[in-house]
C-alpha positions in Angstrom: 36.5 -97.8 -9.8 35.2 -101.4 -10.4 31.6 -102.1 -9.8 30.4 -105.6 -8.9 26.7 -106.2 -9.1 25.0 -108.7 -6.7 21.4 -109.7 -6.5 20.3 -110.7 -3.1 17.9 -113.6 -2.8 14.9 -112.3 -0.9 13.9 -115.5 0.8 10.6 -114.4 2.2 8.4 -111.3 2.5 10.5 -108.5 3.9 13.6 -106.6 2.9 17.1 -107.7 2.3 19.0 -105.2 4.5 18.4 -103.5 7.8 17.9 -99.8 7.9 20.7 -97.4 8.7 19.7 -97.1 12.4 19.6 -100.9 12.8 22.9 -101.2 11.0 24.5 -98.7 13.4 22.9 -100.3 16.5 24.0 -103.8 15.5 27.6 -102.6 14.8 27.7 -100.9 18.2 26.3 -103.9 20.0 28.9 -106.2 18.3 31.7 -103.8 19.3 30.5 -103.8 22.9 30.4 -107.6 22.9 33.9 -107.8 21.4 35.2 -105.4 24.0 33.3 -107.4 26.8 31.7 -104.2 28.0 28.6 -105.5 29.8 27.4 -101.9 30.6 27.4 -100.9 26.9 25.7 -104.1 26.0 23.0 -103.5 28.5 22.3 -100.1 27.0 21.4 -101.8 23.8 18.8 -104.1 25.3 15.1 -103.4 26.0 13.3 -104.7 29.1 11.6 -107.0 28.9 13.7 -108.6 26.2 11.9 -111.5 24.3 14.1 -114.5 23.6 13.5 -117.6 21.4 16.8 -119.5 22.1 20.2 -118.1 22.7 23.7 -119.8 22.7 26.2 -119.1 25.4 29.4 -121.1 25.9 29.0 -120.7 29.7 26.8 -123.5 31.1 25.2 -121.2 33.7 24.3 -118.6 31.1 22.8 -121.3 28.9 20.7 -122.7 31.7 19.4 -119.3 32.8 18.9 -117.6 29.4 19.3 -120.2 26.7 15.6 -121.0 26.3 12.6 -119.1 25.1 11.1 -116.5 27.4 11.5 -113.0 28.7 14.5 -111.2 30.2 13.0 -108.9 32.8 14.5 -105.5 33.6 16.2 -106.8 36.8 17.8 -109.6 34.7 19.2 -107.4 31.9 22.6 -106.8 33.6 23.1 -110.5 34.0 22.0 -111.2 30.5 24.4 -108.5 29.3 27.2 -110.1 31.3 26.5 -113.4 29.6 26.6 -111.7 26.2 30.0 -110.2 27.1 31.3 -113.8 27.5 30.6 -114.9 23.9 33.1 -114.6 21.0 31.7 -113.3 17.8 32.6 -114.6 14.3 32.1 -113.0 10.9 28.5 -113.1 9.8 27.8 -114.0 6.2 24.0 -114.0 5.9 21.5 -111.2 6.2 18.2 -110.9 8.1 15.0 -110.4 6.1 13.6 -108.1 8.7 14.1 -104.3 8.2 14.9 -104.0 11.8 16.8 -107.2 12.0 20.5 -108.3 12.2 22.4 -111.6 12.5 25.2 -112.3 15.0 27.4 -115.4 14.7 28.8 -116.8 17.9 31.8 -119.1 18.2 31.7 -122.1 17.5 29.4 -121.2 14.5 26.0 -120.6 16.0 23.7 -118.0 14.3 21.2 -115.9 16.2 18.9 -113.2 14.8 18.1 -109.9 16.5 15.1 -107.6 16.1 15.7 -104.0 17.1 13.4 -101.2 18.4 15.4 -98.2 17.4 18.9 -98.7 18.9 17.8 -101.5 21.3 17.3 -105.2 20.9 13.7 -106.2 21.5 14.0 -109.9 20.4 16.7 -112.5 20.0 16.4 -116.1 18.9 17.7 -118.9 16.8 16.9 -118.8 13.1 13.7 -119.9 11.3 11.3 -120.4 14.2 8.9 -122.7 12.4 7.9 -125.0 15.2 10.6 -127.6 14.4 13.8 -127.7 16.4 13.2 -124.2 17.6 15.1 -124.7 20.8 18.2 -126.1 19.2 21.2 -123.9 18.1 21.1 -123.0 14.4 24.6 -123.4 12.9 26.2 -121.4 10.1 26.5 -123.0 6.7 30.2 -123.3 7.3 29.9 -125.0 10.7 27.2 -127.3 9.4 29.3 -128.3 6.3 32.2 -129.1 8.7 30.0 -131.8 10.3 29.0 -133.4 6.9 29.9 -137.1 6.3 27.9 -137.8 3.1 25.8 -135.9 0.6 26.2 -132.5 -1.1 24.3 -129.2 -1.5 24.5 -129.7 -5.3 21.4 -131.9 -5.8 20.9 -131.0 -9.5 20.9 -134.7 -10.6 18.4 -135.7 -8.1 15.9 -132.9 -8.7 16.3 -132.2 -12.4 13.3 -134.2 -13.5 11.0 -132.5 -11.0 12.4 -129.0 -11.0 13.6 -128.3 -14.5 10.0 -127.7 -15.8 9.4 -125.3 -12.9 12.6 -123.5 -13.6 11.7 -123.3 -17.3 8.3 -121.8 -16.5 9.9 -119.3 -14.0 12.6 -118.4 -16.6 15.2 -118.7 -13.9 16.4 -120.8 -10.9 14.1 -122.2 -8.3 15.1 -122.4 -4.6 14.1 -123.3 -1.1 15.4 -123.0 2.4 15.7 -126.3 4.2 15.9 -126.5 8.0 17.8 -129.7 8.9 18.0 -130.7 12.5 20.3 -133.2 14.1 20.2 -135.1 17.4 23.1 -135.3 19.8 24.4 -138.3 17.9 24.5 -136.4 14.6 21.5 -138.3 13.1 19.1 -136.2 11.0 15.8 -136.0 12.9 13.8 -133.6 10.7 14.0 -131.7 7.4 11.5 -129.0 6.7 11.2 -126.2 4.1 10.4 -122.9 5.9 10.4 -121.1 2.5 10.4 -122.1 -1.2 10.2 -120.0 -4.3 7.1 -121.8 -5.5 5.0 -124.8 -4.6 6.6 -128.2 -4.9 10.2 -127.0 -4.8 10.7 -127.6 -1.1 9.3 -131.1 -1.3 11.6 -132.0 -4.2 14.7 -130.7 -2.3 13.7 -132.5 0.9 13.5 -135.8 -1.0 16.9 -135.1 -2.6 18.8 -134.8 0.7 17.9 -138.2 2.2 21.5 -139.3 1.8 22.9 -136.5 4.0 24.7 -137.7 7.2 26.6 -135.7 9.8 28.9 -136.0 12.8 27.5 -134.7 16.1 27.7 -131.0 16.9 30.0 -131.2 20.0 31.4 -127.8 21.0 34.0 -128.2 23.7 33.4 -132.0 23.6 29.8 -131.9 24.7 27.5 -133.2 22.0 24.1 -131.5 21.6 21.2 -131.3 19.2 21.5 -128.6 16.5 19.8 -127.4 13.3 21.0 -125.4 10.3 19.5 -123.6 7.4 20.6 -124.5 3.9 19.6 -122.6 0.8 19.3 -125.0 -2.1 19.0 -123.8 -5.7 18.3 -125.5 -9.0 20.4 -125.1 -11.1 23.0 -125.1 -8.3 25.3 -122.8 -10.2 22.7 -120.1 -10.1 22.7 -119.8 -6.3 22.7 -116.2 -5.1 26.0 -114.7 -3.9 24.4 -113.2 -0.8 21.8 -115.1 1.3 18.9 -113.5 3.0 17.4 -115.7 5.7 13.7 -116.6 5.8 11.6 -114.7 8.2 11.3 -116.1 11.8 7.8 -116.6 13.1 6.7 -115.2 16.4 8.8 -112.1 16.5 6.8 -109.6 18.7 5.9 -106.2 17.4 7.5 -103.0 18.5 6.6 -101.0 21.6 2.8 -100.4 21.9 3.2 -96.6 21.9 4.4 -96.8 18.3 1.3 -98.7 17.3 -1.5 -96.6 19.0 -4.2 -95.1 16.8 -5.0 -91.5 17.3 -8.7 -91.4 18.2 -9.0 -88.0 19.8 -10.6 -86.4 16.8 -13.2 -89.1 16.4 -16.7 -88.5 18.0 -17.4 -91.4 20.5 -20.9 -91.6 19.2 -19.6 -92.4 15.7 -17.8 -95.4 17.2 -21.0 -96.7 19.0 -23.6 -96.0 16.3 -24.8 -99.0 14.3 -25.4 -96.6 11.4 -21.8 -95.5 11.2 -20.1 -95.6 7.8 -19.5 -99.1 6.5 -16.0 -100.4 6.7 -13.8 -99.7 3.7 -13.2 -102.5 1.2 -10.1 -104.6 1.9 -7.0 -103.3 0.3 -5.7 -105.2 -2.8 -3.2 -107.9 -2.1 0.4 -106.6 -2.2 2.6 -107.6 -5.1 4.2 -111.0 -4.7 7.8 -110.9 -3.5 10.2 -113.0 -5.6 13.9 -113.8 -5.7 15.9 -111.2 -7.6 17.4 -113.9 -9.9 13.9 -114.8 -11.1 13.2 -111.2 -12.2 16.7 -110.7 -13.6 16.2 -113.6 -15.9 13.3 -111.6 -17.5 15.2 -108.4 -18.2 14.7 -106.9 -21.6 15.9 -103.3 -21.0 18.3 -101.4 -18.8 21.9 -101.7 -17.6 22.2 -103.8 -14.3 25.8 -102.5 -13.7 25.5 -98.9 -12.5 28.7 -97.1 -11.5 29.2 -93.7 -9.8 30.2 -90.7 -11.9 33.8 -89.7 -12.0 33.6 -87.0 -9.3 31.8 -89.3 -6.9 34.2 -92.2 -7.6 37.1 -89.9 -6.7 35.4 -88.8 -3.5 34.9 -92.4 -2.5 38.6 -93.0 -3.1 39.5 -89.9 -1.0 37.2 -91.2 1.8 39.0 -94.5 1.8 36.0 -96.6 1.0 36.9 -100.2 0.3 33.3 -101.4 -0.2 30.0 -99.6 -0.6 26.7 -101.5 -0.4 23.5 -99.9 -1.7 20.1 -101.7 -1.8 16.7 -100.9 -3.2 13.2 -102.4 -3.3 12.1 -102.7 -6.9 8.4 -103.3 -8.0 7.2 -104.0 -11.5 3.7 -104.2 -13.0 2.1 -107.2 -14.5 3.4 -105.9 -17.9 7.0 -105.9 -16.6 7.3 -102.1 -16.3 8.9 -100.5 -13.2 6.2 -99.0 -10.8 8.2 -98.3 -7.7 11.8 -97.9 -6.6 12.5 -97.3 -2.9 15.8 -97.1 -1.2 16.5 -99.6 1.6 20.2 -98.7 2.2 22.0 -95.6 1.0 25.5 -95.6 -0.4 26.2 -92.4 1.6 26.7 -90.5 -1.7 23.5 -88.7 -2.8 24.6 -88.3 -6.4 25.3 -92.0 -6.7 22.0 -92.9 -5.0 20.1 -90.6 -7.4 21.9 -92.1 -10.4 21.0 -95.6 -9.3 17.3 -94.8 -8.8 17.2 -92.9 -12.1 18.6 -95.8 -14.1 16.5 -98.4 -12.3 13.4 -96.6 -13.4 14.4 -97.3 -17.1 14.6 -101.0 -16.5 11.9 -103.3 -18.1 11.1 -107.0 -18.0 9.1 -109.6 -19.7 5.9 -110.3 -17.6 6.3 -112.5 -14.6 3.7 -115.3 -15.0 2.1 -117.4 -12.2 -0.4 -120.1 -13.2 -0.7 -118.6 -16.7 -1.5 -115.1 -15.4 0.8 -112.0 -15.7 1.6 -110.8 -12.1 3.0 -107.7 -10.5 6.0 -108.5 -8.3 8.6 -106.9 -6.1 12.2 -107.9 -5.3 15.3 -106.5 -3.7 18.4 -105.4 -5.6 21.8 -104.8 -4.1 24.7 -103.0 -5.7 28.2 -103.6 -4.3 30.8 -101.0 -5.5 34.5 -101.7 -4.7 37.4 -99.3 -5.5 
């Protein structure tokens, strides 16, 4: 067995990989779309289904369901039929939502899904930040295919501003840029929905002023479009796997999952002005940082963890070509591991246990923010390939 270790850039608060139920639901939905099975697609949709922009090659579907709104129960079959008409491409980026997934639609438009169990409860274009939210968001590959000038390696332009920040962070600094084009291909807006620390987004925005593009014109009809680009300084430290920034405005799950059980509370307690005072607010959660920032502070522990011989043989017998396992890792202000929680299982308990056991031996130099040692969390992904 050969193990390759990948750190996933956690681009905003959240987790790097969907849970197993969401993984299965997303895979089943994609299979239904590829087989053009509108009935199977409909069984994976809630009603009402919230939408925040959706791309369809069919003009009638775009007009009816392409904007923000709700798909009512009576409209779900029609929406499913429209989904059956899209052609999916390989998806290369991950959702930051635990119940999220990403679909890529030909000709290179990315949409994000939020699930409630096995059903989609929300679908929309990426990075809903109030700028260009109604325009299709293009994959990095499709966006680069439109480029006329400029490059994603802006080290020379930002070195003076970002090198001190990178030195203080003991690792790379990064930001997601949302770049929007009009129907002529001209850049209309550049925003930074997320950056690893203050000042980084602004520096990258200034550095891409020379970017120009051809129009996004699928099937010959030009239209406005946006795309998300993760910029890193130094550029050669960019993460191998990209996790998208969280979209704003994603509704919560079904209300019945959120109800508080009050049946054991005396009504008079709720009405009495002498009831117990409210508890103090909880302490703020540990700051979430990019894995590469924490990795640069490592002082103890092996970051390459391989399965034992018996498990490796079983993986080979099972015909596994690629096994992805991910964990949430939290460390104290002193750099000691305080929590390891599994986000995605390898499917082999012995390997999962070994990973967690070894991760708890890791140690780091303190992560410092404004001169103060700070507790932080990140996501770590292991990719094992026979």
